[in-house]
N, C-alpha and C positions, 0 to 999 in steps of 0.2 A: 694600125697604130695603137690601138687599145691593147692588143695582144703584146706588141713589142713593150709597151709601158708596163704591163703586168709582169712580163718576164723580168724587166729591170728592178721592179719592186721585189719580186721573189728572191732575185740575186742578192739584193741589198739586204734583205731580211736574214738570208743564210750567212752573209759575211758578218752582219751585226751579231748574230747568234753566236758564231765560231769565235769572234773577237771577245765576246763576253764570258765565254767559257774558261775556267781556270783548271789547269792540269797539275796534278801533284808530281813533284820531282821524283826521279828515280832513286832507288835506295843507294847509299853510299857508305853504309856501315855494314862490314863483312866480318869484323872481329873486334874485340875490345881495343885493339891497336888503333882502330879507326875512330875512337871516341874524342880524341883531342880536336877541339875547335868546333864540335858539333853541337847541336841543340838536342839535350836530352830530357826526355819526359820522366817524371817520377810522381809517386804518391807522397805527399807532404808528410815528413816525419818517419817514413819507413827507413829500413835498411838500404833499399835502393837509393833513397834520398841521400843518406850518409855516405854511400860509396860513390855516388855521382858528384858529391860536392868536391871530391878530391880533384875533379877535372877542371873545376872552375879556374884554378891558378894556372891551368894550361890553355885557357881561352875558350873553354867549353861554356855554353849557356845552359843552365838548369831551369826548366819549367816545371814547377810544383802544383800538382792538382790534389784537390780534396779527395778524389776517388780514383782508383785505378782505371775504372771504365773510362773517365774523362781524359786521362793520359793516352789511353789507347785511341779514343776518337781523335785526339789532336795528331797522333801519328798517322791515322788515316787520311786526314785532311792536309798533311804536309806541313803542319805547324812545328812538328819536332821531327828529328832524324831517327830516333829510336826511343824505346822505353825500357828502363831497368826495373825488374819486379821478380817476384818469387816464380819459381817454375810451375807450380801447380795452378795458381791464377792464370799464368801466361798461357798454359795449355787450354784453359777454358776459353780465354779471350779469342785465341787463335782458331780454335774449333768453330767459332761463330763468325769469323771474319777470313774469308779464303784469300784476301789480298794481304795478309799478314803472315810472318813466319818467325819461328825461334831460331836464333842461330845455335849450330851444334855444340860450339864451345861453351860450357858453363862459365859465368861470369865470377861467381864466388859461392863458397858453402858456408853454411851457418847452422847454429843450433837454436831452436825455438825453445823459450822457457816462459814461465808465469811471473810477472812482475808484481811485487807488493811493496807496501810502505817500509822503508828502512826502520829497523829495530823490531819489527813485528815477527821475531824469531820463533814464537810459539806456533803461530800460523804456518810459517815457512816449514818448520819441522813436520807439521801434521801433513801438509800437502806433499812434502817430499816422500813421506811414508806411504800416502796414498798413490803417488806416481810409481813407486817402486812395486807396489801391490799389483797395479794394472799392468806394468810391464811383465812382472813374472807370471801371472795368470793368463797372459795373452789377451786380456781385454782391450788394452791400448792398441795392439796390432789389429785386432778386429775393427776397432772404430776407425783406424786409418784406412784399412783395406776396403771398408765399406764406401769410401769416397774416392779411393785412388786405386788404380789398376784393374785387372781383369775381372775381379770379384766385387766390383763397386755395386753396392745396393743389395748385397747378399748377406751382410752380417750386421744388420742395424742394432744399435745399442738400445736396450730396454732396461730401466732401473729394476733391481730384484724386489721381490715381494717382501713386505714386512719391514721395510726399512723404517727405523724410528728416528724421525728428524727433530730432536729435541736440543740441538746445538746451535740453533739460530739460523741465520740466512747469510749465504755468502753472495755479496754483490760483485758481479763480473762486468768490467768495463770492456767494450770491444768496438770494432768497427765492421759492421756487417756488409762490407763491399770487397770480401777477399775470399772468393770461393777457391777451393772447397773447405777452407778453414772455418769461415763464418760468412753466411749470406742469408737472405730472406726467402722464405718459402711460404707463401699465403700468410704474410705478416709475422710469421714465427722465424725466430734466428736459429738457424740449424748449422750443421758442419762439424768438421772434426773438433774444433775447439770447444764448441757448445756441448758435444757429447762427452768429451773428455772432462769438462768441467762438471757435468752431471754426474759422471761416474766417480769423480773426486768426492763430491757431496754426498753421494750414496754411501761411500766409506766413512766419511766424517759425520754422518747423521745430520746433515744440514740441507736446508732449502736452497735452491739456486734462482737467483735473479739476474737477468742479463740486461745491462744498459747499453744501447747503442749510441755511438758518438763519433766525432771526427777522430782520426786516428791519432793526431797530434794533441788531443785533449785527454788521452788515456792516462798517461804518466801524471799529469795534473790532478786528475780525478783520484788517482790511487794516493798521491802525496797528501791531498786534503782530507782523505777519509770518506769521500763520497762513494768510493768503491773499495772493496777489500783487495781485489786482485784485477790486473789487466791481462787479458788472454786475447791476443790478436795477431798471431803469427809473428811474435815479437822476438827479435834477436838479442841476445846478451851483448852489449858493446861497453866499451870503457866509459863513454860519454853517458850512457843511460845508468850506469851504475853509480855515478855521481849524484843521481836523484832518487833512485829506487833500488830495491834489491830483487834478486831473482831466485827462483826455485831451480832444482835440477832440470836439466832439459828433458823434453818429452818426445821430441822428434828432431831430425836433421833436414834441413832444406837447402834448396839451391837458387841463388839469384841468377837470372838469365837476361838475354837482350832480345827484345821483340823488334823487328824491322818490317818495313814493306816488303812484300814478296817479289817485287819487281823494281 
């Protein structure tokens, strides 16, 4: 009798455990055509957020997160159906999560540029000149290649010797949650944008100070003068041009859609 009772208890525990488990729904997003009516995860204030907002009028729900990693975690948990984000961070997230994948079809292409306060034409002209130099001498390509592609880690940027930094400090507002453009490594902010900004400062004879903040606070920081520039994988859009100015583009990027692999 005790054995039978024990068996019943075991069965009851198993049933209780199974009933308490929650399963994540299978993926239902296979292309951009499937976004209508879906719940889309984005990082607040990013280009992905801007693009996704267009689908709200078609019945989609946009869940906005302060960090791209939080949006990805919500996807894994089944709280959103997909995440729209830049291709390079997407590749980093997917490489660490075998249950996620990037759809083959790119969602949108965009140009990244440096934002600065409207009317600050002198600084804009100087930075544009520095960007042109970095493009022409191959430094910008080496910086990007050091983080993206087969040569990653082989061409790290180092400031040239003898730079005279007599022209003050350039304060850069960023959001260090966007690898490989900006991320933290042992409490130091590194990445494509950090190296590019340092290279610009080396040409302009300036010190570089990087301030980490929420992505949607960057433009406000630049407008108020707390930061001289905003560099955070930022796309030039008509809406942003109402608030800040932009330099010439320093790289081209692609927005993609991350979904669950099954």
